N, C-alpha and C positions, 0 to 999 in steps of 0.2 A: 885289474890283473884275472885273466881267467885260462886254463891250459889251454891249448890251440887245437881245432879243430880240425885243420888241414884242410878248410872247405876250400874247393876252388870258386872263381869267379863265378857268379849265378847260381851253383848251387843250391846256396837256402831261399832263393826261390820258386828254382824246380819243384824241392819239397815239397817246401807247400800248397805250391801250388797242386803236388802229388794227392795230398793229405786232407786238400780241403773237402771234394767229395764226400770221402769217411768220414771229417767232423761234420757234413751238412747232416747227415746221414742218422750220427747219433747226435746229434742235437736235436733233430726232431722227434726224433724216438724216443729218449730220454726226458726229455725237456718238456714234452708234451704230457708224459705219462705221470712227470710227478708236482707238476704244478698246474693239475688240473684246476677247473672256472674257469672268468669271465676276467677279462684281461685288464688288470691295472695297473703296470708298465710295474719297471723297475725298481723304478723311486719313485711308488706312488706321490704324488703333490694332493694339493688340499682342492685342488678344482674349485671350478664354480656353480656348474649344476645341483642344484638343490637335491637332496634326498631325504631319509628320514630322521628322524628327531630319537635323541637318548638324553639321558638324564646327564645334567651339569658332573663332571666332576673338575674338581682344582687342575687351574694349570689351563683347561680350557679357554680357547678365544672371547670374553665376552661379547664382541661384536658378532657372533653366531649364534646369539640367544634364540631362543624361538620363544617369544613371547606369549601369545595365542596359545600354544602349549603347556606354557609355565601358568597361565591365565586358568587353563582347565584345570589342571592336574595340580594345583599348587606348589609344585614343587620343579624347581629350575631346570628348563630343559633346552641344547643347544639343536642346531641343525646341522646334519652332516651335509658334508658338499662331496658329490661324484667325482673322480679325474678328469676332465676333459678327453673326450674321445681324440679330436682330431689333436695328435702329439708329435714335435717335431724332434727327432732327437739325433745327433749330434756328435760321432766318433772320433777325437783329434789319437793318431794312431801314431804312436813313435818304434821307426825300424832305422833305431842308431847300428852299426855295427856290432854294438854289446849287445845283440837278440839274437846274433845269428852263433850261439852258444847254448848245450845244459850236458848235461849229466844222467837226468832223471829219464822219464820212456820219451819225454817231449827234448828237441829245442825251446828256448823261449821264442824262439819269433813263431812258432807252430803252438804254444800257448796264446800269445799277442791272436794268431788267427781266429785259435779254436774261440778266443773273445769274444772277439769281434760278431761270430757266426752267430753266436747265440744272443747275443744283443741285437742284432739284425733281424734273427727269428719271432724274439720278443715282441719286436717293434714291429714288422712288417703284420704279423697273424692281427693286431687289433687295425688295422687297417690306416697306419701311419706312415710316416716319409722319417727316411733316413740319410745322412750325408755324414759323410767324413774328409778329414784332412788329412795326409799323411807326412811326415817325414821321412827322410833317407839320405840319412851324410851329414855334411857340413853344410849350416842354413850359405839359401838365396834369396834373391827375392822370389816372394810367390806369385806362382801365378794360375792358372782355373786349369781345365781341362775336359770334354766327355766322357764316360767311361764305359758306355750301356756299347757291350758284344768285347768289342778284346782288351782286356788290361792297357791302360795309355802305356806310352815310354816315358818311364826316370832315367833324371839324369845323377851328378854327383851332387847330394847335397840340397835334392828335389822338395820342393815344398807343394805337395800337389793338393789341392782340393777339387773335392766329387761333391757335386751338388747334390743335396734334399729331394729325395724322388717317391712315389710310394709304389708298391706291389713288388711280389714274389720275382717278377723278369729282371727287375731294379736292380731289386735286393742281389740280387742273382751278381750281375754285372761287376757291381761293392765292392761286393767280398771276389771275385776274380781281378778284380786291381788291385785291392792291398795281400791279397797271395801274391800276386804278378806282382809290385814292385821289387825292384832290385835291392839288397844293400849295399850300401857303399861305405869308401871309408871315412874314415868320422863320425862324431856326432851332431846329433839334428840340436838345435837349438829348440830346446821342450820347453821355453817363453814361449818364443815365436810362434810356434806350432799352436799354440794352449789362443794366442790372440791373435791366432785366426779366427778362431773363434767367437768373438768378440768381435769380428767387420766382418758386414757390416749389422747396426744392433738387429735382434731379431725376439722374436713372442717369445714369451716365459716357455719351456724345452728342461728336455734334457742334456746336459754335456757329460760325457764320458772320456776318461783321461786313460788312454792305457800306455803303458811304460814299462823300462826298468828302474825309475828316476833317480839312475845313478849319476844325474849331472845334479852340482852345486841347487843346492833346496832356493837359496838367495835369485837364483835364474829364473825359478820357474812357481814361484807361490804365491807374490804378486799378481800376476796370469790369470790364477784361480779363487786367487781371493776377489780380485775382478769380474769373472766368469760368474762365482757364483752369487756373485747381489741379482743378476737374474736368473740365471737357470736352477733346478740341480744338479748336482756333480756329481759323479762317482768318478772313484781315483782307481783304476785296478792298475794293481804294483806286481809285475811278472816275476819271481824270482827262482834263482836254480839253488840247490842244498851247499855247489861248491862254494858258493858266494859266501852263504855264512862260515862255514868251516873248512878248514884244510884236511886233508886226511893222509894219514904217514903212510905213505908211499913210496921213501927216502929223497933221491932227487927229484925236485916236480918243472917238469918245464912251462913259465908260464908268458901269453903273450896277451899283448892289451892290443883287443881285436880290432881298435879307433885307428892306435898311429901305427903296429906291426912291431914294436917296442918284447924282446922276448929278451925274460931274465930266467936264471937256475934258482927255487926255493926249496933248502931240507925242510922239509918236511916232517924229516925223523927228531927237530928239535921239537919237546912238547913248551917252551917257554916260545915260540915263533907260533904253536899254533894255537896257542891260548892269547897272544896279543894280536891277532889277527881276527879271532872268535871276538874277543872284545871290540875290537876294530868295528868288525860288520856288524854287531848288535850295536856299537851307538851310531851309524850310518842310519840302520833301519830304523831307529828310534829320531832320530833326528825328522825323514821324513814323516815319519808316523805323525810328529810332533805340529810339524810344518803342513800338512793335510786336514788333521784337526784342528789347526788354528785357522784355516779358509774354510772353514764352515764345510770342508767335502766331505761322502762317504768315502770309507777307504774298504777297495778287500784284497785280500795277497795271495794271489795263484803262485802254486810250485810247479814249477817240472815232472818233481816227482813223486806228485799228489791227484788225484781223480777232481782233477778244475769241476769238471763239470757238476759234482759233488757237492764242492766248497761253492759253487753259482746259486747248485738252488738253496742251499741251508742260508744265504745272506739274501737272496729272495723274500722268502718264508718268515727269517729273522725281521726283515723291512717290514713286509704285510701285517706281522704280528705287534708289532714296536708299535704301525701306523694307525692300527684297531686300540691299541690298549693309550695311544695319544701320549706315545713317551718319548719318541724322536723331534728331534729337531726341527 
């Protein structure tokens, strides 16, 4: 349940399209400035190209032992590998009705588009391909479409596949398609959306799921586990502060954006606010536990925080952990 935003039909799509150019400029300026150096991917994998050697540390893969250097130095060494340059990244973008809400600096939908823009920028600047599957509303059979140029038409319950392509011009078309997708009443089947990344099977790459993950974990947990078998998986959870706690503002009308059901809540009751906060914390803990069990990296972005700074910190932490050999 969320406080009603009273957005007319299509207003969310228009708003996202209006801020897309500003987001892209923000991403280009700040992301390049804060993440200097060679492109190594958002979730840099072990790769297959041989690199330099370093001394062996407990926990290193013994299959990467560099025996010639070990014999020459009498100290065990392992061979580093360089991440493959031609990487394919796929986004699963959940644009259910619950994303058309926000009480911070952004709507949750805007943060979804912003995260997609940042990931697209990180991918294409390395010369790699990026594609996406987008869900809006209740699920219907999947279809494919061309997205170069104008955004493809979407309808109630559309699950749309945007083919993976390289190049900035193609990436711009992909982002316009995501920003222009019109949110419909109902909830996309997040499990079915993630499963679209499993079919057809692709070579190892990066898969990113962007959602508020409000669907029951048993719906999407198994598909993410299946996806993790073959790919590095990043789950980006988009959260609004009013989903975590209620303000003390007296009688507050709240509406379920997926069903239109309206209720009035007396927020002056401290016990109600406490129960709400406890239930919200338990829900978010269950989401985090399911993602952890699936082996996915987890990044939480909030509508009331600097989402770009949070992304930069996440990327830097991932790279630092990879360097120290402490990640999964």
